[in-house]
C-alpha positions in Angstrom: 8.6 -2.1 2.9 9.0 -2.4 -0.9 7.2 -4.5 -3.2 8.9 -6.8 -5.8 9.0 -5.8 -9.4 5.7 -6.5 -11.1 3.6 -6.7 -7.9 1.3 -4.1 -6.4 2.8 -1.7 -3.9 0.1 -2.3 -1.3 -2.9 -4.4 -0.3 -5.2 -1.6 -1.1 -5.3 1.5 -3.4 -7.1 4.6 -2.1 -9.6 6.0 -4.4 -10.4 8.9 -2.1 -13.5 9.8 0.0 -13.2 6.5 2.1 -13.2 4.3 -1.0 -10.5 1.8 -1.6 -9.7 -0.9 -4.1 -8.0 -4.1 -3.2 -5.0 -5.5 -5.2 -4.1 -9.1 -5.9 -1.9 -9.1 -2.8 -5.1 -9.1 -0.6 -6.7 -12.1 -2.1 -7.5 -15.2 0.0 -7.0 -18.9 -0.1 -10.6 -20.0 -0.9 -10.6 -18.4 -4.3 -9.0 -15.6 -6.4 -12.1 -13.6 -6.6 -12.5 -12.7 -2.9 -10.3 -11.2 -0.2 -8.4 -12.8 2.7 -9.9 -11.8 6.0 -6.6 -10.4 7.2 -6.5 -7.4 4.9 -10.2 -6.8 5.6 -9.5 -6.8 9.4 -6.5 -4.5 9.0 -8.5 -2.1 6.9 -11.1 -2.0 9.6 -8.4 -1.4 12.2 -7.2 1.6 10.1 -10.7 3.0 10.0 -11.0 2.8 13.7 -7.6 4.6 14.1 -8.6 7.4 11.7 -11.8 8.1 13.6 -9.8 10.0 16.2 -7.9 11.9 13.5 -11.2 13.3 12.1 -12.5 14.4 15.5 -10.3 17.4 16.6 -12.2 17.6 19.9 -11.3 14.1 20.9 -8.0 14.5 22.7 -8.2 11.2 24.7 -5.2 8.8 24.3 -7.3 5.9 23.2 -6.2 2.1 23.1 -8.2 -0.4 21.1 -8.5 -3.2 23.6 -11.0 -5.2 21.6 -11.8 -5.4 17.9 -14.6 -7.7 16.7 -15.0 -8.2 12.9 -18.0 -9.9 11.5 -17.4 -11.0 7.8 -21.0 -11.2 6.5 -20.3 -12.0 2.9 -17.2 -12.7 0.8 -15.4 -9.4 0.1 -14.8 -9.1 -3.6 -12.0 -7.3 -5.5 -14.2 -4.3 -6.2 -14.3 -0.8 -4.9 -15.2 -0.7 -1.3 -16.4 2.0 1.0 -15.3 2.0 4.6 -17.3 4.1 7.1 -16.4 4.5 10.7 -18.2 6.4 13.6 -18.1 6.7 17.3 -21.4 5.3 18.5 -20.6 5.3 22.2 -18.5 8.4 23.1 -16.9 8.9 26.4 -13.7 9.9 28.3 -12.5 6.5 29.6 -14.3 4.0 27.4 -15.8 4.4 23.9 -17.0 2.3 21.1 -16.3 2.7 17.3 -18.4 1.0 14.7 -17.2 0.2 11.2 -19.0 -0.9 8.0 -17.3 -2.2 4.9 -19.6 -2.1 1.8 -19.4 -2.0 -1.9 -18.7 1.5 -3.0 -22.1 1.6 -4.9 -23.8 1.0 -1.5 -25.4 -2.2 -2.9 -24.8 -4.2 0.2 -22.7 -4.3 3.5 -20.0 -7.0 3.4 -18.3 -6.7 6.8 -19.2 -4.8 10.2 -17.0 -4.3 13.3 -17.1 -2.9 16.7 -14.0 -1.6 18.5 -13.9 -1.0 22.3 -11.4 1.8 23.2 -10.0 2.4 26.7 -8.1 5.5 27.7 -4.4 5.2 28.4 -3.2 6.4 31.6 -0.3 5.9 34.1 -1.8 3.6 36.8 0.8 2.3 39.3 0.8 -1.4 40.0 1.5 -2.8 43.6 5.1 -3.3 44.4 4.5 -6.6 46.1 6.8 -9.7 45.5 3.9 -12.1 46.0 2.0 -10.5 43.1 5.1 -9.8 40.9 4.8 -13.1 38.8 1.0 -12.5 38.1 1.5 -8.8 37.4 4.3 -9.6 35.0 4.0 -10.1 31.3 4.0 -13.8 30.1 7.3 -14.5 28.2 7.1 -15.1 24.4 7.8 -18.5 22.7 11.0 -18.8 20.9 11.3 -15.9 18.4 11.1 -15.8 14.6 14.7 -16.3 14.2 14.3 -19.7 15.6 11.5 -20.6 13.3 11.1 -22.6 10.1 10.2 -20.7 6.9 6.9 -22.1 5.7 3.6 -21.4 4.0 0.1 -22.7 4.9 -1.6 -23.5 1.6 -0.4 -23.1 -2.0 -2.4 -21.4 -4.7 -1.7 -20.8 -8.4 -2.3 -17.0 -8.0 -0.8 -14.0 -6.0 -2.5 -13.8 -2.6 -2.1 -12.4 0.8 -1.2 -15.6 2.7 1.9 -16.3 0.8 2.7 -13.1 -1.2 2.2 -10.4 1.6 3.4 -12.0 4.7 6.3 -14.1 6.1 5.7 -17.1 8.4 8.1 -18.6 10.8 7.0 -21.8 12.6 8.6 -22.5 15.8 6.5 -25.2 17.6 4.3 -27.7 15.9 2.4 -30.7 17.0 2.9 -32.0 13.4 4.8 -30.8 10.3 1.3 -30.4 8.5 -1.6 -30.1 10.9 -2.6 -29.2 14.5 -1.7 -26.6 17.2 1.4 -24.6 16.6 3.3 -21.3 17.1 3.6 -19.1 14.0 5.4 -15.7 13.8 3.8 -13.6 11.2 5.1 -10.5 9.6 3.2 -8.3 7.0 5.6 -7.3 4.3 3.7 -4.8 2.2 1.7 -1.7 3.4 -2.0 -1.6 3.8 -2.2 1.7 1.7 0.6 2.8 -0.5 2.6 5.4 1.3 1.4 4.5 4.8 3.3 2.7 7.5 1.4 -0.3 9.0 0.3 0.5 12.6 0.7 -2.1 15.4 -3.1 -2.7 15.5 -3.2 -3.2 11.7 -0.4 -5.7 12.1 -2.2 -7.7 14.7 -5.5 -7.7 13.0 -3.9 -8.8 9.7 -2.1 -11.6 11.4 -4.8 -12.8 13.7 -7.0 -13.9 10.9 -4.6 -16.6 10.1 -5.4 -18.8 13.0 -7.7 -21.2 11.3 -5.2 -21.7 8.4 -2.0 -22.3 10.5 -3.6 -24.5 13.0 -6.0 -26.5 10.7 -6.5 -30.1 11.2 -9.1 -30.8 8.4 -7.6 -31.2 5.0 -7.8 -28.1 2.6 -8.6 -30.5 -0.3 -11.7 -31.9 1.3 -13.0 -29.4 3.8 -13.7 -25.8 4.4 -13.1 -24.1 7.8 -14.1 -20.5 7.0 -14.2 -18.0 9.7 -17.1 -15.6 9.7 -15.8 -13.5 12.5 -12.6 -12.5 14.3 -12.2 -11.1 17.8 -9.0 -9.7 19.1 -8.4 -8.6 22.7 -5.2 -6.6 23.5 -3.9 -5.3 26.8 -0.7 -3.8 25.5 0.5 -2.4 22.0 2.9 -4.8 20.2 6.4 -3.6 19.4 8.2 -4.6 16.2 7.0 -6.1 12.9 6.5 -9.8 14.0 3.2 -11.0 15.7 3.5 -14.4 17.4 0.4 -16.8 17.4 0.1 -19.8 19.6 -3.0 -21.2 17.9 -5.2 -24.3 18.2 -8.4 -25.2 16.4 -11.3 -27.0 18.0 -14.1 -29.0 16.1 -17.5 -30.4 16.7 -19.4 -33.0 14.6 -22.3 -30.6 13.8 -20.3 -28.3 11.4 -19.0 -25.7 13.9 -15.5 -25.0 15.1 -13.5 -22.3 16.6 -9.8 -21.0 17.0 -8.1 -20.0 20.2 -4.9 -18.0 20.0 -2.5 -16.4 22.5 -0.9 -13.3 20.8 2.7 -12.2 21.5 5.3 -9.9 20.3 9.1 -10.6 20.7 8.9 -9.2 24.3 6.0 -11.2 25.5 2.2 -11.7 25.7 0.1 -8.9 24.1 -3.5 -10.5 24.0 -5.8 -13.2 22.7 -7.8 -13.9 19.7 -10.7 -16.2 18.7 -12.7 -17.1 15.4 -15.9 -19.0 15.0 -15.7 -21.5 12.1 -18.1 -22.8 9.5 -17.1 -26.3 8.8 -18.2 -27.9 5.6 -17.1 -30.4 3.0 -16.0 -29.3 -0.6 
């Protein structure tokens, strides 16, 4: 992955000692002074993955089956400290907790919990009657079949149109409603590091409320204060497919519901809670 001339080389710059600084490529659609939830979720995913690297005694082959991110406050373009710790150790199941705070420790901006399950070879029954239910759901038409598009225009560099590619392959409408979108992050999270599969999923899954929106951007807000991703297998390749829909209530609360895919088939599911409001 290479950045265009004049643009930052990654979403974040490492300042050392678990401190990072976001670049313009990580900004969100609600304003140029705060980050998109996708880079924050991907940064948290990286912290979860790095916990194992720091604990030499942890030789378990962990798989992150659930990642829940709570975005407590807007995350500004300021130095951030990312702390992760195993709070529930185990040999088959464990939990990692992550906190993202201002580097000066003034306040916590986001928290997360990751559920890890050990990977092991467990044979499945060789039963023709169960074969269809034990198989992996096929993917929707792939990104090569999709329409190149964007979800919202901004007059500044931002994550949703400067750091990812979108390919829309099934839409209820050309402008609003449920759809399938293939998303590929095009810049590294940290300069010099390859994006991991988990980071790609976390960065893409936060788009659900934007790609499947029904309420107009011009008149309404539909901000997600959380994101939960469930995975049962690791995605292969750079593209993450999202079959997303948004649901609304008349009392200011909504949610998104998304089936997640790679080009080979189903990988998991994600949800967001939504704060609905008028501008």
